[in-house]
N, C-alpha and C positions, 0 to 999 in steps of 0.2 A: 443597373449592376446586379449581378446574381449574388445572393447571400448564402445559398446552400445548394448542393447538387447531390443527387442520388445516381449511382452508376452501376450498370450491369454489363457483363461481357459474355458474348456468345460467338461460337465458331459456325461458319456457314460456307460450304463449298470452298474450303481453303482460305477464306477470309476471316478476319476477326472483326466482329461488330461490337461497337461500344455504344451503349444506350445511356444517355445522360438526361435526367429529368431536372430541369432548372426551375427553382422556386423563387418567387419574388420576395422582397423584403417584408412586406406587410400584407394583411388580408384584403386590403382595398384593391390590390391587383386582381384582375378578373381573367387573366390569361396565364396558362402554364405551358411551357414548351418542352417537347420531347425531341432531343437531338439524337441522331445516329451518325456515326463515322465508320466508314468501311476502310479497314486497314489490311494491307497485303504485304507479304514479306518480299523484299527486294534483295535478290541474290547478289547484286553488285555492291550495294552499300551495307549488306548484312543487317538491315534495319527494317522495321515495319513503317511503311509510308501510307499516307491517306490517299485512297483512290477517289472517293466521293463522299457526300454527306446528304442528309435529309432532315426535315423538320416537320413536326406535327404539333399544332396548337390546340389546346383544350380550354374551354371556357368554364368558368365557375370558380369556387374557392380553391385557390391553388395550393394552400398549405395542407390540404387534406388529401392530395393526390399522391399515389404511391405506386411504384412498380412491384407487382407481387411475384411474377415469375416470367422467365424467358425460356423458349425452347423452339426447336424446329419441328414442324408438323406438316402433314400432307393436306392440301386443300382438295376436298372431295369433288370440286367442280372441274379441276384440271389434273389432279393426281400428282402435282409437283410439290415438293417440300419447300416451305417458306418459313422465314423467321416469324415467330408468333410471340406477342407480348400481352400479358394479362395485367390490366391496370385496375386500381381501386380508388374510388372517390367517396369520401365520407360525407354524408349529408346530416342534416339535423335529425333529432329524435332517434339517434343510433341506427340510422338506415345507411347501408353501404351499397353503392352502385359499382358494379364491375363491368368492364367492357374489354373486348378482345380486339387487338390490332394485328393485321397482317402486313409485313413489309415486302413490297415487290422489288423486282430488279431495278426499277426506275427510281428507287428510294422514296416512293410514295406509300403512305400508310393508308390502309383500308380498315375501317371499323366493321367487323363482320358479325359481332355478337355483343349483346349487353343484357344484364339481368340485375335484379335487386335482391338483397338479403337483409334480414334483421339481425345478423351477426357477422362477425369478421372471419374470413378464411384464414386459418392458422395451421391446420394439421393436414399432412398427406395430400398436397395439391399436385395434380398431374395435368399436363397439356398433351393431348393425344391427337391422333389423326382425325380429320374432319373439318376444322379443328373441334376438339371436344375438351371441355373443362371437367375434371373429376376431382372430388374432394370428399373428406370424411368429417362429419360433425355429429357429436353425441352418439357415437357408435353406429351411425347410419351412413350409407354411401349415397352420394348425390352426384348427378352429372347433367350437363347441358351441352348441346352442340348446335352447329349452324343448321342441322337438319331438323331438330326438335324445336329449338328456339324457346323452350320452356324447361324449367328445372324439374328433373325427374329423380325419383329415389328408388333404390333397389330394395327388394324384400329381404335381403340378407344383412345381418349386422356384422360389422367389422370392428375389432379392437385396434387394428392398425392395417395400413396398406403398405406392402413391401415391394410390389412390382405391378405395373400395368402397361399393357401394350396390345398390339393386334396380332392375332393368330389366324392362320388360313382356315377358312370354313367355319370359324367360330366368331370372328369379329373382335371387338375389344374385350380383353379378358383381364380380370383383376385378381391378383394373388395377395392374400392377407391373412390375418389371424383373427380368431374369435374365441369366445368362451365355449369350451367343449360341452356338449350335451352328454351327461353321464348316462351310460347304458344301464339298464335294469337287469337284475338276475331273474332266473326262471320263476322264483317264488315271489317276485314283485318287489323285493327289497333292493334298495340302492347299494352301490358299491361302498367299500370302506373308505376312510379318510385318506389312507395312503394311496389307494387307487385314484381317488379324486384329485390328489395333488399331481399325480402323473398325467391325468387327463384334464388338467386345468385349462389348457388351451389347445387349439388345433389349427392347422392351415385349412383355408377354404379358397377355392378357385371359382369365380363367378363370371359367366359370359353375359355381358350387358345386353347385347342385341337379341340373343336367343332367350334371355331371362331364365337361365338354368345353372345349376351348380355342377361343376366338373369335379373329377377325382383329384383331390389335392395331394394325395400321397404319391402320385406320379412325378411331382415336382420336388417335394421335400418331405422327410419323415415328420410326423406330428411331434416327436420327442424334441425337435429343435425349435418349436414354435415360440418358446419362452426365452430363447437366447439369441435368436437371429435379429440383427439390426439393419441389414441391407442385403438385397437380393438382386442378381442380374441373371436373366434367362438367356443363355447363349443360343440354344437351338430347340425347336419344337417340331415334331412330326407325328403323324397319326399312322399307326400300323396295326391292322387287325382290331380296329375300334378302340385302341389304347394309345395314350400319349407316350411318345419317346422324347425325353427331354435331357438337356445338359444345362446344369445350373451351377453358378458359383454364388456363395453366400458368406457374409461376414457375421461373426458372433461378437457378443460383448466381451468375450475372453481373448480378444486379439487373435482370432483365428480366421483364415480364409479356407473354406471347405468347398471341394468340388463334388457335386452329386451327379450321378448318371442314372436316369430313370428312377429317381427317388432313393438311390442308395449312395452312401458316401464312398468316393473313390480316392480322394487325396486330401491332405491337410497341410497348411503352411502357417507357421507362427509369424505373426506380424510384429514389426519392431516397435510400434508406438501404441499409445493408449487412445481410446475413443475413436475408432474408425467410423466414418460417417457416409462415404459414398464409394462407388466403384465404377470404372469405365474400362472399355475394352479397345485395344489398339492392335491392328494387323500391320506388321512392319514390312520392310522391303524384302526380307528373306522368308516371307510367308510365316513368320513367327507371330504368336499371339501373346500380348502382354496385358495383364490385369493391373490397372492403375488405381491404387487405393489412396484416398484422401482421408486425413485425420482432422479432428476439430482443432488441434493445436497448430495447424498450418504446415504439418509435415506430410510428405508424399512418399510412397514406395511403389515399385514396379515388380510384379511377380510374373515369371516366365511360365507359360502353360506347360511346356514339355517337361521341364524339371520340377515344376511347381515349387520353386524356391524364390526368395527375394533376390532380384538381380541388381537393383540399385535403389537408392533413397535420397531424398532431398529435404531441406528444412527451410523454414520461413518462406513458404510459398503462399502467395495470395490467391492464385487461380491456376487451374489445370484444364487444358483443352486438348481434345484429340481430333485431328483432321489432317488432310494433306496440305500442309502449309507451303511446301517448297515445290509442289507440282510434279511429283515423281510417280503418281498413281498408287502409292501406298500411304499409310497413315503414320504420323509422327506425334510425339507428345510435346505440347507447348507448356512450359512452366514459367509463370510470371512471379517475380520476387519483389519483396518490399524494398523500396528505395526512398530514404528520408530526404535526400537532396534533390530528387526529381519527382514532380507530381505526375508525370506521364507513366501510366501503368505498363506500357509496352517498351519502356526504356531499358529494363533489366529482365532478360529472359534467357531461356535455354530451349532449343529445338533439338530433339534427339529421338532415335528409335533403338538405342542401346546396340547399334550395329554400325552401319556405314554412315549414317547421318548424325552429325553433332555440330550445332551452331550455338555460340554463346555471345552475349553482349553485356558489357559493363558489369561483369561479375566480380565482386570483391572477395578474393580468396579468404581473407581473415574473417570476414563476417559471415559469408554464406556457406563456405565449405566446412564439413564436419572435421573434428580433430583427427589426429593420426590414427588412434585406435579404430575409429569408425571407418577411416579410409582403408585400413588393412582388412576390416571385416567386409567392406564393399568389394575389395579386390578378391577376397576369397569366394564370395558369393558369385561374382562375375566369372571367376575361373570355373566354378562348378557348372554354371549355365553354359559356358563355352564348351566344356567337356561333353555335356549332354548333346549339344548341337553338333559337335564333331562326330560323336558316335552315330547320330542319325545320318549325318552326311556320308560317313563311311559305309553304312548299310546301303544307302542309295547308290553310291559309286559301285559297290559290289554287284548290285542288281543290274546296273547299266552295263558292266563288263560282261556279265553272263548273256545279256541280250545282244551285245555287240558280237560276241563269239558266235552266237546263233546266226546272226545276219551274215557274218563272214563265211560261215559254212554254207549257207544258202547261195550266196553270191559265187562261191567257188564251184559248187555243183552246177549252177546256171552257166558259168563260163565254160566248164567242161562239156556241157551239153551243147552249147553253141559251137564250140570247136569241132565236136563230132559231126554236127549238122553241116557246117561249112565243108568239112573234109569228106562228107558223105559216108561216114562211119556210123555203125549202130551204137547207140548210147544206152547203157544199162543203168537204170535209175535205182538207187538204194531204196529199201523199204521205209515206210513212214516211221516204224518203230526205231530203226537204226538212226534216222536223222532227228528224231525227237519232234516230228512235225505232225500236224493234224490236217485233215481235209478241209478245204474252204467251204464245202457244203455240209449241211446239218444231217449227216448220215447217222442212222440209228444203229447201234451196235447190238448184235445178237449174242447174248451171254451164253446161250445153250444152243450151239449150232446143231442142226439136224443133219442126218445123212442125206446125200444127194438123191439117192433113189427114193427116199421117203418124201423129199420135197417135190420131186417131179410127179410122183404117183398120188400124192395127197389130194383129196377132193375138197379143197378149200374154194369157196365161191370167189370168182374173179372180182365181182362187184356186187354190192348189196343196195337195193332200192329201199331206203329207209322210210320215205314218206312221199305221197302224192297229194297235192292240195290245190285248191282253186279259190280265188277271191274276185269280187266284182268291185271295181273302183271307177266311178263315173260311167263312161261309155266304153270301158275296157274290161276284158276278161283276162285275168292273170292266172296262169297255170304254172306250178312249181314242182320240180322233181329233185329230191335230195338223195344223193348217191354217195356211198363210202367206197373208195377204191382200195384195191389190194396194194401192198407196198411195191410189188414187182410189176404192176400194171399202171398204165397211164392213158387217159383219154384226151384227145386233142381234136380241134375243129368240131366242137359239139354244137348240135342244133336240135330243136324239138319240132315235131310235126303233129298236127291235130287232124285226125281222119274220122269223118262221120260214118257211123255204122249203117244208117238208113240208106236205102237205095233210091237216091234222087237222080233221075235221068236228066233233069234240066240244069243241074248245078254240079260243080266238081266236088267230090267228097273231101278233098284236101283243103283245109282252111288256111288262108294266108295269115302268118303271124311273124313276130319279131322275137328272136331268141337273145337272151342275155345270160351271163354266168355270175354267180356270187359265191366266193370262196370264204368260208369262215376259218379264222384262226383264233388263238387264245385271247387276243386283245380286240377282236372284232374290227380289225383294220380295214376290212372290205366295206364296212358300213360307213366309216368316216369319210372315205373317198376324198382325201385331202389332195388338192392339186398343187400345194406349195412344194417347192423343190427342197426337200430335206436331204440331209446327208445320209448315204447308205451306211449300214453297220460296218465297223472296221473288221479287217481280217484278223483271225485269231492265231495265237501262238500256242504251242503245246504246253499244257499244264502238267506238272507232276502230281502225284497222288495227294499229297498234303495240301498243295495250293488249290486243287480242284475241290477238295472237301471244304476248305475255308471259303471258297467262292460260293458254294451251295448254301453255306450257313448265312453268309452276308446277303445274298440275293436269292431267296428261295423262289422256286417256280410257283406260278399261280395255278391253282387247281382249275381243271377244265374237263368237261365231259366229252370234248371232241377228241377223236383218236389222233395218234401221233401222225398218221399219214393224211389226216384232214378229211373234211366232208365238204362236198360241193353241192350247191343248189343251182339248178338250171331253170331259168324262167322264160316263159313264152307269153307274149302280149298280143292280143288280137281284139278287133272291134266286136262289141257285144250286140249292137243293134241288128246286124244282118242275121245273127244266129237266132234271135227271138222270133223271126218270121216263121220258124219251123215249130214253134210252141215247145214241144218236148224234144230234146236232142241228147244223144249219147255219142261221145267221142272217144276214140282210142288215142293214147299218147305214145308216140314213137320217139325214141332217142337215136340220133345218127351221130356217129363219131368215128374217129380213126384210133384204133386200139394199138398201143405199143407195149410189147412185153419185154421185160429186161431179166437178165440172169447174170449175177456177179457183176453188175454195173454195165453190161454190154447189151445192146439192142439185139434181141433174138427174133422178134416177129413184129410186123406192122401190117394191119389190114383194116378194111372198112367194117363197121359194125352197125347193125340196126337192132335195137332192143325195145321190146314192148314193155312200157312202164306200168300200164294199167288203163283204166277207163274212168271217165267222169260223165256225170249226167247234169243236165241243166234244164230248168223249167222256170216259167214266169212266176209261179207261186213262191218258189224258194227265193227268188230275187226280191220279190215284194215283201216277204217276211224278214228280209235282212239276214238270211242264213249264211250268205257268203260275203257279207259286208265287213269292212275293216273296223275294228273296235279297239281303240286305245283308251283305256280308262284313265281318268284324271284324278290324282290324289293331291294332297296338300303341297308336296314338294317335287313331284315328278309324275309322269304318265307312264303307264305300263301296258303291256300287251304281249302277244306271242310274236315270235320272230317272223312268221309268215306274213303278218300284217305289215311289218316294216319292210319286208322284201317287196310286197306288192306296191307300196307307195313309192319306193325307190325305182321300181321297174317302169312305172308309167310317168315318172317325173323327168323333167329336163334339168340337167346339171349346169350350173354357172358358178364360176369362182372369181373372186375379186381380191386384189391386193390393196389394203388400206394402210396408208402411211401418214403419220402426223409429225410435224416438225417442232411444235411448241407446246403440246399437251399430250397426256396419255390417252389411250383409247378406252378408258373406263366407260364413256357413254354408250359404246356398242353393246356391252353386256347389259347395261340398264335398259337400253332400247329393246333388246330381245325379251327381257323379263317383264317389262311394264307395257310398252306400247304394242308389241307383237304378241303378248300373253303366251310366251313360250315356256315350256317345261322340259327338263331333261328326260329322255327316254330311259327307263330303268335298265333295260337290257343292254343299251349302248349309250351311256350318259354323255359321251362327247357330242351326241346329236340332240337337238332340241326340236320339239314338235309344237307347231303353232296352233293354239286353240281359239284364236280370234274368229268371231263369227264373220261370215261373208266369203268372198272368193279366196282370201288368204288362208282359210282353214285347211289344215293338212300339209302346209309347207314345212319342210324340214330344213333347219339351219345347222351349220357346223362352223363354230367360231374358234379359230386356232390363233391364239395370241403368241407370236414368236418373241417379241420384245414389248416393253410397255408402250412403244411408239409405232409398232408395226405388227400387222396381223393379216390373216387370210380368212375371208368369209365365203363359205360355200353354201349355195342354195339349191334345193331340190324342189322345184315348183312345177305346176301342171302346164303352164303356158307362159309366153313372154309378157302377157298383160300383168300377170301376178308378179313377175320379176320387176317390171317397171314400177308397180305400186310399192314393192318393198324398197327399191332403191330411192324412190321419192321420199318415203317416210324416213329412211336412214339418213339421207342428206340433210333432212330438217333438224336432226339432233347433232350432227357432226359440226365441228368448227369449220369456218370457210377455208382455213389453210390446209385441211386434210385432202389428200389425193386418193381417189378411188379409181383403180385401173383394173380392167378385166384381164384374166389369165387365160392364155390359149391352152386348150386341152389337146395334147398330142395323141395321135393315133398310133396303133401298133406298127403299121406299115412304115410310118416316118421314123419311128424309133428303131425299127429293124434295119433300115438303110443306114441310119446314123451309127448303129452298133457295128455294122459291117465295115464302114469307113474307118471307125475308130480302131478296130482290130487290125485292119490293113496298115494304118499309120503306126500302130504299136510294133508290128513285125518289121516294118521298114526302119523304125528307130532302133530296134534291137540289132538289126543287121549292120546298119551304118556305125552304131556305137562300138560294136564288137570289132568291125574292120579297122576303125581308127585306133583302137587299143592295141590290136595285134601289129599294126604298122609301126606304131611308136616303139613297141618293145623290140621288134626286129631291127629297126633302124638304130636304136641305141646299142643293141648287142653287136651289130655289124661294125659300127664306128669304134667301139671299144676294142674289138678284136684286131681291126686294121691298125689302130694306134699302137697296140702292144707288139704287133709284128714289126712295124717300122722301127720301134725303139730297140727291139732285139737285134735287127739286122745292123743298125748303125753301131751298136755297142760291140757286136762280135767282130766286125771288120776292123776295129781299132785295137783289138787285143794284141799284146806283145809277148806274153808268157803263158805258161800252162796254168799256173795257180789262178791267175786272173780269169782265164777261160773257164775253169771249173766253177769259180764263184759266179760268173755271169750266166753259165748254163743252169746253175741252181736257181738263180733269180728268175730265169726265163721259165723254168718248170713251175715255180710257185705262181708266176703270173698266169700261166696257162690253166693252173688249177683254179685260180680266182675267176678267170673267164668262164671256165666250165661251170663253177658254182653259180655265177651270174646268169648263165643260160638256163640253169634249172630253176632259178628264182626269178620268174618274169614279173616285173612290177611296172606300173604306169605312174605317171606323175600325179600329184594331188589335184592339180587344176583340171586335168583331163578326167580323172575319176569323179570329181564333183560335177563336171559337165555331163558325163554319161549318166550318173545317178539322177540328176535333175531331169534330163530329157526322158529317161525311161519312166521315172515316177510320174511325170506329167501325162505321158501317154497312157500309162496304166490307170491313173486316176480318172481320165476322161472316159475310157472304155468301161471301167467299173461303175461309174455314175450312170452311164447310159444303160448298162445291163440291169442295174437296180431299178431304174425308172421303167424299163421294159417289163421287169418282173412284177411290179405293183400295178401296172396299168391294166 
């Protein structure tokens, strides 16, 4: 029989986990049991019911075993969040043994970590991803994880730890306070006592994995370091090498303060003393609530939009935030004290302060606040609802404006279709009149030139920026970089290599294979991703103010590439036949079809042959490595010039594979690239990784596009299929057996062109049939209404007996004809037919737009 029980409660995937540590009566007992009960909310009975349970037995002195902390952390082996329990076992001679348990979905416990200390963990204990145990002792920061398996200490001293979590590109980051280092004045004397009191403490941010101190002022001002008791970091991002943060913090003066990029933006006065923790809940209406717990057992919820207290509760034993009812959003679970029932889940409230509200066994006299507090709660709730109503009204107004714009577009489209069917000329309104913008990214000329000046100006049609050559294995790669004029376009481009020497036995024209690489601001041509992403959405016209706001929020990235773009044309030929001539000089010719445009219309189209320059080649230069590819390897990346990357891509074979995992994340793929394949990101295009592994794999380029944690696309640029098989064999060795690796078919332009033509034809047929059905329905309805009105008039007139009745009837007939005339002017269709037409047209346009986008990037 159990004499004592220690209990901890944790939420996990909408379930409530209750951990109970059962202790025996005497020290002679050598076994202690850790029980876990999985409880889920039953919407039928409105109660929490037990789904399953588990048991873990521990040997040794049971009276000294204790649950230190429970949390949900990610296992680095699978990337899946699992419940984690830190246990403590006290041994003789004041030695404490700690071990970490992971609870799997089968209710089996796994001991993943253990370590010994000569002191007891008491202050600032955190369980983080890995799992990693982090704590503070004697102003020092210590941590241990399943990767290190040994206790390590940081070089930075902490007076307290306020927050710790994982940040992208930085790993685990700790935010805390420390004693400030007083700066010295220019004459070497220290600051005054008053300044020392102000600088008595400061915030410090420390990245554990990188072992470096980050800028703490981006999170919180140093002036708040002595009054902050709890911190929650809502958002972190890096922009221009600086942190962009959103933080909420609790002070000792009963205040909840919101900081944006280190500056205070809002403050809320809390209703109770001694706030101790804060949680964040995202509710069903996309509203964010800050749930603050107090040491006295009270709880309050603060709404983010109004930043005011929306509700509060008393005598609360536990507060959990999760999706307990399975709606896809989070709710707050409040557990209350109940003297008559030992079950912790017998008295509870599930609420999101909106649509969701479930209560069980709540005693109004004991648990609800008095009338004054109820009135104050009602006032706070009304304020929060008013703020939400104002935000909703703004959203409705924006939607109405957007709907009016859509109706205008649909009306003009219907008029154009009517004119097309009736073979009449349709005059389209200007874009400025309709408030529309072109679907293409046209560049606007703010200072238009005179037409005569434009035609007679001697601006070069195209500019050859660079001619280069590289030697890769047994291939010679020649590249020509050309910048085109905005009014000119080159199509069907190819390169020719013509030898200058007079060789009678061989042809002067060298056989080669031509390719094109187009650079844009994000180097999308280098990534060459074969996954089917969504095309960019079509834009609506922005007014002056909204366009300025958009530029402020999403600034354009700087680029040295002109607005009309630069294209690099590459030719690849075999090197060994050329070396037979010892010294060789070749002319590079570019063949293309030139198209000239004026005011958006095609003016001229003709074949073009352009002399790009000459190249020379000799065996001495090849032996000295003059034209070799040289990618330098630094600590974190490899770097080189773009021509080297173009050369590798030109001679490589491209293969793409879709990798899907059903039970674990695809974290091992990135680890495989960095460790086994010894890959490093290319500085000029970091989405691509260069393999530095010695042997045949050296020079292979990888592109890993992780679409979701369980699905991604791996693209390889390798020299031959043997290298491809070696890479796949190595990759399958690190992936779980349940992962599926499927090759992706790379579509050619000819196939996409045929598909695009069929999609456009289907779109036109859909438009014609939809319009015909709409016109037929309107005409039928109008004809039936007119015939019914005429029949009614004839019957009524024939039965008239006197003149007054005849005048009244003719007046009604005239009004009826006026209504029929107005009905004929206002031609509408039924809602069902309108929805059907809209759906069919949208599906057809979406299909053609997707194929056009794929054809554009291919």
